[in-house]
VEXGUBA-355463 format. One record per residue (C-alpha): residue in one letter; x, y, z. Coordinates in nm, 4 decimals, padded with zeros to 6 digits. Layout:
residues N
residu, x, y, z
A, X, Y, Z
...
end
This chain:
residues 554
residu, x, y, z
M, -07.7361, 08.5178, 11.6223
Q, -07.6667, 08.5151, 12.0082
P, -07.4508, 08.8345, 12.1067
D, -07.3168, 08.8641, 12.4432
I, -07.4866, 09.2192, 12.4414
L, -07.7752, 09.3426, 12.2487
I, -07.8102, 09.7015, 12.1902
I, -08.1563, 09.8700, 12.0896
G, -08.0614, 10.2105, 11.9259
S, -07.7743, 10.3518, 11.7225
G, -07.7582, 10.6914, 11.8736
G, -07.4410, 10.8194, 12.0687
G, -07.4939, 10.5895, 12.3488
G, -07.5759, 10.2760, 12.1606
L, -07.2422, 10.3134, 11.9508
T, -07.0308, 10.3816, 12.2574
A, -07.1898, 10.0684, 12.4216
A, -07.0959, 09.8574, 12.1405
L, -06.7456, 10.0037, 12.1326
R, -06.7067, 09.9034, 12.4848
T, -06.8509, 09.5824, 12.4426
K, -06.5917, 09.4970, 12.1563
A, -06.3084, 09.6310, 12.3796
L, -06.3789, 09.3883, 12.6601
G, -06.3686, 09.1060, 12.4341
L, -06.7398, 09.0459, 12.3698
T, -06.9702, 09.0567, 12.0738
P, -07.2271, 09.3128, 12.0439
L, -07.5291, 09.3408, 11.8181
V, -07.6548, 09.6828, 11.7471
V, -08.0315, 09.7144, 11.6096
E, -08.1576, 10.0368, 11.4755
K, -08.5396, 10.0324, 11.3475
S, -08.4659, 10.3277, 11.1116
S, -08.2893, 10.2854, 10.7955
L, -08.0586, 10.5657, 10.8934
I, -07.7865, 10.5514, 11.1864
G, -07.7773, 10.7887, 11.4726
G, -08.1258, 10.8803, 11.6006
S, -08.1647, 11.2210, 11.7733
T, -07.8003, 11.2419, 11.8528
C, -07.7463, 11.3098, 11.4923
Y, -07.9931, 11.6231, 11.5149
S, -07.8046, 11.7393, 11.8101
G, -07.5060, 12.0006, 11.8802
G, -07.3194, 11.6930, 11.9924
G, -07.1614, 11.8333, 12.2926
L, -07.1172, 11.6522, 12.6291
W, -07.1170, 11.7764, 12.9754
V, -06.8222, 11.6286, 13.1424
P, -06.6733, 11.7842, 13.4431
N, -06.3064, 11.7303, 13.5114
N, -06.2770, 11.6128, 13.1636
G, -05.8980, 11.6771, 13.1274
L, -05.9053, 11.8291, 12.7966
H, -05.9539, 12.2001, 12.9237
H, -05.6144, 12.2862, 13.0071
G, -05.5730, 12.5446, 13.2883
V, -05.9232, 12.4712, 13.4189
D, -05.9443, 12.3737, 13.7686
D, -06.2049, 12.1288, 13.8341
S, -06.3026, 11.8307, 14.0206
V, -06.5713, 11.5547, 14.0815
E, -06.6327, 11.7214, 14.4274
E, -06.7044, 12.0835, 14.2744
A, -06.9279, 11.9213, 14.0067
L, -07.1261, 11.7233, 14.2587
K, -07.1771, 12.0350, 14.4661
Y, -07.3071, 12.1965, 14.1464
M, -07.5453, 11.9408, 14.0807
E, -07.6723, 11.9056, 14.4152
N, -07.7421, 12.2582, 14.4493
L, -07.9077, 12.2724, 14.1164
I, -08.0962, 11.9342, 14.1043
N, -08.3292, 11.8600, 14.3895
P, -08.4094, 11.4775, 14.4051
N, -08.7010, 11.5325, 14.6318
Y, -08.8657, 11.6859, 14.3396
A, -08.6960, 11.4876, 14.0478
G, -08.7192, 11.1517, 14.1871
P, -08.4628, 10.8728, 14.2459
A, -08.3485, 10.9161, 13.9018
S, -08.1363, 11.2061, 14.0118
S, -08.0153, 11.0710, 14.3488
R, -07.6924, 11.1627, 14.5042
E, -07.5422, 10.8069, 14.4385
R, -07.6568, 10.8234, 14.0438
K, -07.4936, 11.1981, 14.0160
L, -07.1680, 11.0762, 14.1724
V, -07.1383, 10.7548, 13.9452
Y, -07.1852, 10.9502, 13.6509
L, -06.9241, 11.2083, 13.7418
E, -06.6753, 10.9472, 13.8469
N, -06.7213, 10.7739, 13.5126
A, -06.7857, 11.0342, 13.2713
S, -06.4197, 11.1371, 13.2202
K, -06.3252, 10.7530, 13.2052
M, -06.5727, 10.7160, 12.9122
V, -06.4397, 11.0183, 12.7374
L, -06.0639, 10.8762, 12.7959
F, -06.1781, 10.5441, 12.6580
L, -06.3188, 10.6834, 12.3454
K, -06.0273, 10.9033, 12.3070
N, -05.8065, 10.5774, 12.3364
E, -06.0184, 10.4183, 12.0753
G, -05.9536, 10.6838, 11.8293
F, -06.2103, 10.9549, 11.8949
K, -06.1061, 11.2916, 11.8353
W, -06.2440, 11.5540, 12.0950
V, -06.2300, 11.9297, 12.1279
P, -06.3031, 12.1496, 12.4195
S, -06.5906, 12.3750, 12.3950
I, -06.4029, 12.6934, 12.4968
G, -06.5597, 12.9336, 12.7279
Y, -06.9135, 12.7723, 12.7228
P, -07.0441, 12.8212, 13.0785
D, -07.2484, 12.5918, 13.2869
Y, -07.6120, 12.7063, 13.2772
Y, -07.6217, 12.8206, 13.6443
P, -07.2567, 12.9358, 13.6836
Q, -07.3676, 13.1490, 13.9977
L, -07.4633, 12.8506, 14.1930
P, -07.1866, 12.6771, 14.4341
G, -06.9761, 12.4496, 14.2156
G, -07.0847, 12.6271, 13.8908
T, -06.8145, 12.7297, 13.6357
A, -06.8063, 12.9939, 13.3556
G, -06.6649, 12.7243, 13.1404
G, -06.4376, 12.3938, 13.1053
R, -06.7054, 12.1227, 13.1435
S, -06.8174, 12.0605, 12.7830
I, -06.6547, 11.9043, 12.4908
E, -06.7416, 11.8340, 12.1318
P, -06.6358, 11.6087, 11.8474
E, -06.3806, 11.7333, 11.6124
V, -06.4702, 11.8080, 11.2615
F, -06.4885, 11.4765, 11.0686
D, -06.4451, 11.3889, 10.7135
L, -06.7674, 11.1907, 10.6035
R, -06.5709, 11.0419, 10.3128
K, -06.3998, 10.8007, 10.5443
L, -06.7384, 10.6278, 10.6031
G, -06.7777, 10.5369, 10.2309
E, -07.1031, 10.4089, 10.1470
W, -07.2109, 10.4292, 10.5427
G, -07.1930, 10.7976, 10.5026
K, -07.5213, 10.7911, 10.3209
K, -07.7073, 10.6129, 10.6272
L, -07.6509, 10.9079, 10.8880
N, -07.9666, 11.0380, 11.0056
I, -07.8700, 11.3944, 10.9024
N, -08.1031, 11.6700, 11.0086
P, -08.2224, 11.8269, 10.6881
A, -08.3183, 12.1745, 10.8682
M, -07.9613, 12.1882, 11.0282
P, -07.7159, 12.3152, 10.7578
T, -07.4676, 12.3914, 11.0412
G, -07.3980, 12.0279, 11.0809
S, -07.2014, 12.0257, 10.7466
L, -06.9812, 12.3169, 10.8408
P, -06.6548, 12.3114, 10.9951
M, -06.7781, 12.4803, 11.3206
Y, -06.8229, 12.4087, 11.6957
T, -07.0817, 12.5067, 11.9233
Y, -06.8943, 12.7726, 12.1293
E, -06.8509, 12.9677, 11.8223
G, -07.2183, 13.0084, 11.7594
P, -07.2550, 13.3313, 11.9400
K, -06.9790, 13.4993, 11.7385
L, -07.1331, 13.3763, 11.4062
V, -07.4644, 13.5254, 11.4945
R, -07.3103, 13.8673, 11.5057
A, -07.1187, 13.8080, 11.1656
M, -07.3128, 14.1041, 11.0216
C, -07.2567, 14.3295, 11.2665
S, -06.9396, 14.2962, 11.4506
L, -06.5590, 14.2500, 11.3761
D, -06.5150, 13.9195, 11.6039
G, -06.8114, 13.8170, 11.4323
F, -06.7174, 13.8942, 11.0746
G, -06.3823, 13.7250, 11.1701
K, -06.5163, 13.4163, 11.2765
A, -06.7399, 13.3901, 10.9716
V, -06.4374, 13.4231, 10.7499
Q, -06.2462, 13.1615, 10.9560
V, -06.5486, 12.8880, 10.9365
F, -06.6987, 12.9615, 10.5793
G, -06.3604, 13.0532, 10.4237
L, -06.0425, 12.9365, 10.5701
R, -06.1594, 12.6124, 10.7283
K, -06.4368, 12.5171, 10.4735
G, -06.2021, 12.6183, 10.1739
Y, -05.9016, 12.3916, 10.3422
Q, -06.1554, 12.1248, 10.3541
W, -06.2670, 12.1611, 10.0109
L, -05.8966, 12.1868, 09.8702
L, -05.8321, 11.8600, 10.0383
G, -06.1335, 11.7173, 09.8719
R, -06.2928, 11.6595, 10.2251
K, -06.6817, 11.6485, 10.3157
P, -06.6635, 11.7887, 10.6715
V, -06.9537, 11.7158, 10.9419
T, -06.9480, 11.8581, 11.2746
L, -07.1813, 11.8717, 11.5884
G, -07.4065, 11.5655, 11.6312
T, -07.3559, 11.4369, 11.2892
S, -06.9627, 11.4008, 11.3540
L, -07.0513, 11.2537, 11.6849
I, -07.2107, 10.9702, 11.5209
A, -06.9770, 10.9636, 11.2214
Q, -06.6926, 10.9121, 11.4491
L, -06.8356, 10.6545, 11.6638
L, -06.9654, 10.4462, 11.3480
F, -06.6446, 10.4942, 11.1890
L, -06.4685, 10.3264, 11.4992
C, -06.7391, 10.0445, 11.5212
L, -06.6868, 09.9565, 11.1552
K, -06.3073, 09.9382, 11.2095
R, -06.3835, 09.6914, 11.4896
D, -06.6317, 09.4778, 11.2780
V, -06.9378, 09.5623, 11.4830
T, -07.2494, 09.4260, 11.3467
I, -07.5301, 09.6768, 11.3032
W, -07.8835, 09.5783, 11.1754
T, -08.0832, 09.8708, 11.0103
E, -08.4562, 09.8654, 10.9614
A, -08.4703, 09.6348, 11.2807
G, -08.7085, 09.7422, 11.5407
L, -08.7665, 09.6265, 11.8924
K, -09.1008, 09.4237, 11.9033
Q, -09.0992, 09.2554, 12.2491
L, -08.8575, 09.1863, 12.5379
I, -08.8329, 08.8037, 12.6251
V, -08.8393, 08.7505, 13.0106
E, -08.7737, 08.3895, 13.1828
N, -08.8053, 08.3922, 13.5520
G, -08.7825, 08.7719, 13.6160
K, -08.4648, 08.7926, 13.3459
V, -08.4345, 08.9403, 13.0044
T, -08.3150, 08.6707, 12.8069
G, -08.3456, 08.8198, 12.4501
A, -08.5972, 09.0263, 12.2265
I, -08.8138, 08.9723, 11.9189
I, -08.6650, 09.1933, 11.6635
N, -08.8597, 09.2813, 11.3461
R, -08.5963, 09.3043, 11.0829
S, -08.7211, 09.4281, 10.7391
G, -09.0639, 09.2882, 10.8164
K, -08.9759, 08.9492, 10.9561
D, -08.9562, 08.8667, 11.3177
V, -08.6393, 08.7529, 11.4463
V, -08.5599, 08.6057, 11.8022
V, -08.2310, 08.7417, 11.9434
E, -08.1164, 08.5622, 12.2571
V, -07.8582, 08.7481, 12.4669
K, -07.5661, 08.6073, 12.7011
R, -07.4938, 08.8903, 12.9192
G, -07.7223, 09.2079, 12.8769
L, -07.9919, 09.3758, 12.6773
L, -07.9225, 09.7610, 12.6578
L, -08.2133, 10.0073, 12.5629
G, -08.0949, 10.3411, 12.4070
A, -08.3522, 10.4006, 12.1641
G, -08.4416, 10.7487, 12.2659
G, -08.7552, 10.8941, 12.4351
F, -09.0917, 10.9463, 12.2959
A, -09.0937, 11.3209, 12.1549
R, -09.2742, 11.2229, 11.8353
N, -09.5361, 11.0102, 11.9973
K, -09.8587, 11.2191, 12.0052
E, -10.0687, 10.9679, 12.2397
M, -09.7747, 10.9447, 12.4986
R, -09.7374, 11.3159, 12.5094
E, -10.0810, 11.3723, 12.5657
K, -10.1100, 11.1220, 12.8118
Y, -09.8198, 11.1901, 13.0383
Q, -09.7280, 11.5902, 12.9707
E, -09.8688, 11.9267, 13.0591
H, -10.1184, 12.0752, 12.7962
P, -10.1004, 12.2107, 12.5602
I, -09.8601, 11.9704, 12.4033
T, -09.7972, 11.8293, 12.0753
N, -09.5479, 11.6004, 11.8903
A, -09.5150, 11.8928, 11.6290
W, -09.3065, 12.1421, 11.8440
T, -09.0102, 11.8848, 11.9156
S, -08.6823, 11.9126, 11.7468
A, -08.6063, 11.5435, 11.7945
S, -08.5764, 11.2729, 11.5320
P, -08.8877, 11.1615, 11.3428
N, -08.8473, 10.8087, 11.4747
D, -08.8504, 10.9017, 11.8416
L, -09.1532, 10.7067, 11.9346
G, -09.1110, 10.5672, 12.2696
D, -09.0932, 10.2069, 12.1522
A, -08.8198, 10.0841, 12.3924
I, -08.9724, 10.2698, 12.7017
S, -09.3138, 10.0888, 12.6189
A, -09.1827, 09.7170, 12.5528
A, -09.0004, 09.7708, 12.9001
M, -09.3525, 09.9193, 13.0605
D, -09.5014, 09.5734, 12.9175
I, -09.2659, 09.3881, 13.1493
G, -09.3176, 09.5844, 13.4457
A, -09.0555, 09.8372, 13.4358
A, -09.0956, 10.1569, 13.6598
T, -09.0654, 10.4939, 13.5053
E, -08.9964, 10.8575, 13.6350
L, -09.0216, 11.1922, 13.4959
L, -09.2568, 11.1169, 13.2004
D, -09.4230, 11.4717, 13.2482
D, -09.0865, 11.6514, 13.1548
A, -08.8560, 11.6918, 12.8621
W, -08.5437, 11.8883, 12.7438
W, -08.7601, 12.1699, 12.6791
G, -08.6516, 12.5067, 12.4642
P, -08.8766, 12.7845, 12.3308
T, -08.9327, 12.7167, 11.9706
I, -09.0531, 12.8983, 11.6673
I, -09.2668, 12.7209, 11.4255
D, -09.2083, 12.8085, 11.0641
P, -09.5845, 12.8327, 10.9321
R, -09.4452, 12.7754, 10.5862
N, -09.3558, 12.3975, 10.6387
G, -09.4067, 12.3383, 11.0149
A, -09.0500, 12.3097, 11.1042
P, -08.9495, 12.3853, 11.4361
M, -08.6625, 12.6296, 11.5044
F, -08.5032, 12.6062, 11.8522
T, -08.4483, 12.9386, 11.9910
L, -08.1159, 12.9100, 12.1612
F, -07.9643, 13.2475, 12.1151
E, -08.2519, 13.4916, 11.9860
R, -08.3722, 13.5455, 12.3610
A, -08.0571, 13.6676, 12.5009
L, -07.9782, 13.9185, 12.2184
P, -08.0219, 14.3057, 12.2932
H, -08.3299, 14.4798, 12.1962
S, -08.5747, 14.2073, 12.2531
I, -08.7969, 14.0671, 12.5295
V, -09.0529, 13.7763, 12.5629
V, -09.4189, 13.8522, 12.6606
D, -09.7265, 13.6672, 12.7196
K, -10.0829, 13.7425, 12.6076
S, -10.1304, 14.0459, 12.8740
G, -09.8239, 14.2089, 12.7040
Q, -09.6064, 14.1427, 13.0197
R, -09.2672, 13.9719, 13.0771
F, -09.2755, 13.6681, 13.3045
T, -08.9224, 13.5459, 13.3156
N, -08.5446, 13.6027, 13.2386
E, -08.5493, 13.5546, 12.8646
A, -08.1738, 13.4819, 12.8476
Q, -08.1593, 13.1966, 13.0994
S, -08.1614, 12.8058, 13.0247
Y, -08.4159, 12.7124, 12.7676
T, -08.5448, 12.4447, 12.9944
T, -08.6162, 12.6596, 13.2998
F, -08.7750, 12.9116, 13.0336
V, -09.0356, 12.6486, 12.9454
H, -09.0967, 12.5608, 13.3012
D, -09.1521, 12.9204, 13.3452
Q, -09.3772, 12.9483, 13.0470
Y, -09.5923, 12.6631, 13.1707
E, -09.6213, 12.7949, 13.5048
R, -09.7358, 13.1282, 13.3721
N, -09.9898, 12.9890, 13.1493
R, -10.1757, 12.8313, 13.4325
T, -10.2712, 13.1787, 13.5177
T, -10.2274, 13.4059, 13.2202
P, -10.2194, 13.2770, 12.8686
A, -09.8343, 13.2177, 12.7785
I, -09.8513, 12.9602, 12.5134
P, -09.7476, 13.0934, 12.2549
A, -09.5468, 13.3823, 12.4270
Y, -09.4028, 13.6408, 12.1879
L, -09.0571, 13.7402, 12.1069
I, -09.0711, 14.1143, 12.0737
M, -08.7991, 14.2860, 11.8963
D, -08.7176, 14.6376, 11.7148
Q, -08.5375, 14.7264, 11.4043
Q, -08.1941, 14.7598, 11.6120
F, -08.2403, 14.3730, 11.6349
R, -08.3416, 14.3188, 11.2895
S, -08.0321, 14.5232, 11.1485
R, -07.7857, 14.3139, 11.3362
Y, -07.8979, 13.9703, 11.4027
V, -08.0013, 13.6522, 11.2467
L, -08.3914, 13.5906, 11.3523
A, -08.5644, 13.2399, 11.2793
N, -08.2979, 13.1631, 10.9985
I, -08.3664, 13.5103, 10.8412
L, -08.0714, 13.7286, 10.7731
P, -08.0386, 14.0873, 10.9132
G, -08.1900, 14.3640, 10.7131
K, -08.4426, 14.6571, 10.7042
T, -08.7147, 14.4442, 10.4821
L, -08.8806, 14.1143, 10.5281
P, -08.9051, 13.8580, 10.2669
R, -09.2541, 13.8703, 10.1306
D, -09.3345, 13.5078, 10.2338
V, -09.1822, 13.5485, 10.5760
E, -09.4352, 13.8306, 10.6505
E, -09.7112, 13.6930, 10.4859
S, -09.7019, 13.3534, 10.6604
G, -09.6716, 13.5106, 10.9963
L, -09.3260, 13.3838, 11.0842
I, -09.2151, 13.7141, 11.1827
V, -09.4795, 13.9689, 11.2402
Q, -09.4190, 14.3566, 11.1786
G, -09.5956, 14.6587, 11.2977
Q, -09.4817, 15.0396, 11.2551
K, -09.6007, 15.1026, 11.6193
L, -09.6271, 14.8997, 11.9177
H, -09.9756, 14.9200, 11.9453
E, -10.0110, 14.8069, 11.5801
L, -09.8067, 14.4896, 11.6586
A, -09.9993, 14.4264, 11.9505
Q, -10.3162, 14.4323, 11.7486
K, -10.1775, 14.1634, 11.5047
L, -10.0595, 13.9406, 11.7851
D, -10.4069, 13.9840, 11.9952
V, -10.1623, 14.0999, 12.2688
D, -10.2837, 14.3541, 12.5468
E, -10.1662, 14.7014, 12.3867
E, -10.1347, 14.8793, 12.7278
G, -09.9584, 14.5787, 12.8822
L, -09.7095, 14.5762, 12.5823
K, -09.6333, 14.9308, 12.5871
A, -09.5858, 14.9585, 12.9644
S, -09.3561, 14.6310, 12.9672
V, -09.1476, 14.7686, 12.6874
K, -09.1286, 15.1233, 12.8581
R, -09.0407, 14.9756, 13.1948
F, -08.7602, 14.7385, 13.0135
N, -08.6134, 15.0584, 12.8314
E, -08.5709, 15.2206, 13.1552
M, -08.3855, 14.9437, 13.3370
V, -08.1689, 14.9012, 13.0345
R, -08.0509, 15.2445, 13.0595
K, -07.9539, 15.1817, 13.4135
G, -07.7661, 14.8582, 13.2745
R, -07.9613, 14.5902, 13.4856
D, -08.2981, 14.3967, 13.4967
D, -08.4289, 14.4570, 13.8475
D, -08.7323, 14.2392, 13.7452
F, -08.5745, 13.8969, 13.6351
N, -08.1953, 13.9941, 13.6414
R, -08.1087, 13.9078, 13.2752
G, -07.7798, 13.9097, 13.1893
G, -07.6816, 13.8534, 13.5479
N, -07.4414, 13.5728, 13.4911
E, -07.1930, 13.4214, 13.2640
Y, -07.4548, 13.2036, 13.0811
D, -07.6993, 13.5014, 13.0142
R, -07.4075, 13.7037, 12.8737
F, -07.2484, 13.4237, 12.6621
F, -07.5229, 13.4673, 12.3622
G, -07.5270, 13.8366, 12.4161
D, -07.3622, 14.1201, 12.2125
P, -07.0662, 14.2549, 12.3500
A, -07.0707, 14.5406, 12.1018
S, -07.4000, 14.6529, 12.2782
K, -07.4222, 15.0210, 12.3967
Y, -07.4716, 14.8331, 12.7320
A, -07.1665, 14.6393, 12.7036
S, -07.1496, 14.5763, 13.0844
N, -07.4774, 14.3719, 13.0296
P, -07.4655, 14.2443, 12.6767
S, -07.8063, 14.0897, 12.6997
L, -07.9729, 14.4211, 12.7295
G, -08.0693, 14.6961, 12.4760
T, -08.3623, 14.9237, 12.4358
I, -08.6637, 14.8671, 12.2236
E, -08.7468, 15.1853, 12.0611
K, -08.6608, 15.1946, 11.6838
P, -08.9310, 15.1109, 11.4611
P, -09.0539, 14.8995, 11.3030
F, -09.1314, 14.6421, 11.5678
Y, -09.1241, 14.2401, 11.5084
A, -09.2459, 13.9572, 11.6865
C, -09.2137, 13.5866, 11.6669
K, -09.4357, 13.3236, 11.8481
L, -09.2703, 13.1045, 12.1075
V, -09.4281, 12.7673, 12.1887
P, -09.2891, 12.5096, 12.4184
G, -09.0485, 12.2911, 12.1993
D, -08.7882, 12.0367, 12.3014
L, -08.4900, 11.8427, 12.2181
G, -08.6424, 11.5098, 12.3303
T, -08.8177, 11.3937, 12.6286
K, -08.6534, 11.3556, 12.9685
G, -08.8666, 11.1045, 13.1617
G, -08.8279, 10.7199, 13.0706
L, -08.7374, 10.3949, 13.2724
L, -08.5921, 10.4285, 13.6078
T, -08.2523, 10.2927, 13.6357
D, -07.9946, 10.2686, 13.9323
V, -07.6320, 10.3439, 13.9429
N, -07.5315, 10.0550, 13.7147
A, -07.8179, 10.1597, 13.4494
R, -08.0018, 09.8492, 13.5446
V, -08.3925, 09.8958, 13.4920
I, -08.6008, 09.8880, 13.8095
G, -08.9262, 09.7052, 13.8078
R, -09.2549, 09.8776, 13.9403
D, -09.2159, 09.6274, 14.2546
G, -08.8713, 09.7877, 14.3163
L, -08.6745, 09.5047, 14.2209
I, -08.4108, 09.4871, 13.9590
I, -08.5173, 09.3505, 13.6288
R, -08.2181, 09.1349, 13.5608
N, -07.9992, 09.1753, 13.2376
L, -08.2087, 09.4919, 13.1206
Y, -08.0271, 09.8221, 13.1106
A, -08.1313, 10.1581, 12.9830
F, -07.9367, 10.4894, 12.9031
G, -08.0117, 10.8162, 12.7301
N, -08.3768, 10.9397, 12.6737
T, -08.5104, 10.5894, 12.7091
S, -08.4182, 10.6194, 13.0821
A, -08.5106, 10.8927, 13.3400
S, -08.2305, 11.1452, 13.3314
V, -07.9728, 11.2139, 13.6209
M, -08.0501, 11.5578, 13.5418
G, -08.3831, 11.5554, 13.7018
R, -08.5738, 11.8445, 13.5764
D, -08.2767, 12.0614, 13.5387
Y, -08.0063, 12.0979, 13.2831
C, -07.6553, 12.1423, 13.4152
G, -07.4851, 12.2756, 13.0996
P, -07.4364, 12.2177, 12.7299
G, -07.4376, 11.8511, 12.6787
S, -07.6439, 11.7404, 12.9505
T, -07.8324, 11.4951, 12.7324
L, -07.5566, 11.3080, 12.5807
G, -07.2947, 11.3350, 12.8526
P, -07.5115, 11.0992, 13.0810
A, -07.6344, 10.8962, 12.7687
L, -07.2768, 10.7924, 12.6629
T, -07.1377, 10.7404, 13.0364
F, -07.4303, 10.5384, 13.1413
A, -07.3914, 10.3129, 12.8279
Y, -07.0404, 10.2770, 12.9104
I, -07.1275, 10.1807, 13.2895
A, -07.3898, 09.9372, 13.1628
V, -07.1689, 09.7582, 12.9431
N, -06.9191, 09.7335, 13.2328
H, -07.1543, 09.5785, 13.4596
A, -07.3240, 09.3592, 13.2166
S, -06.9728, 09.1990, 13.1314
G, -06.8564, 09.1910, 13.4927
S, -06.5751, 09.4302, 13.4519
D, -06.6973, 09.7335, 13.6657
end
């Protein structure tokens, strides 16, 4: 087979590239090394950060304001050429075009209502309006292909008719009227309605992949599964094809116009992580798909491709379940009242409620001088009585296996908890005392927790200190703790690409016919995270850009 465009990887970017190729009258071929479709996109929340997206009615936004925000947040001198002003601008100019293209193809979007940028206090930042996500999709429409989705077994929310922006209310379902009402809406009305109609609803990243796959199949896109990239074929500095190992047999696939690499990063590759990233590090802490092994990055490096940001990732503090080793990414727990995070000395070291990527950057920085890996999420009974923790429902007693495994550690007194954690007792007591004093004043003078819309988004408006819903005293025994390690959603570094997603060689020259996007490429976001959907927004957009350039229609 000789397609116009060969696409390595079946994540959100890869399937978008296939649809765009078809729309331009060309022939795509998608190859996926796994037997399942979707990669880490299926494991994700499915959101895209797309400023000026046209879906948030009444929101005043522009490319200029979004660029101002990105320029204020992302320092290209620190992050490298992957996040140059030119690449930021081309992303912002094309992201809304990509969204409109998919909408016209039949994709169903919904706005992520009220979900703020992660640094809304910066010039150009907003308190909402830049993130979108896929509408609930009926998996039955895929027929037998529905069984081929790379659904995360540890993410039951993917089968619920819910949206990411509804998460904060659902977390409060057992302790507030708005939370209970949202739970009734999601679990009762929506789920019941879907059940009555005989539908099988999926949402989040699963819906994103399911919808894209449905559209690809309607347009007769050829998709090979169990077909991994083995080697890129280069002639006179131009990529002309690849050797694909399909079901155990090597197949040479020649390309007419371009070869696109969108096969994820190297989050599950132990050797690469230990080589390129700060220690301590392990592939056991990531929430990425099991097949995220860096094959495409390595294949391109073998032919001279340049790389950037290999030391970085889409970090997030993570709880590891000792019972099965499963990682639990802590999105909301750190922002809820009646909690703090401390290091081995018992001291706080950062704003707990801030963006998860910045939190882990701070955790690594702290660990260089004071042991902070793991760090410890400290809570009291007020927290446990109100909020979900490590997938454990609120309550006064812990399930026996949870306590015996050490997933959640309990102590009747702070000093008892400190002893069980091997954390400095006096340091912990002093930190809790100071935090409680600041809570009663309604502000965090040390780290400004709850000082912006993002911090407060995951807080509890019903808190006694409602002016800052991220704050609450830690004073009611027993006390609880969970270990937090630097997990991630995937790696952030990869192949260096230009404004057209073309891969650049170590000699500074373009490797002709070779493109990369998503976690296979170094991120336009640099070392930062603009807002919800900062991984998938650029992935789908640069896939769209790559096809436009390879086809000559840009």
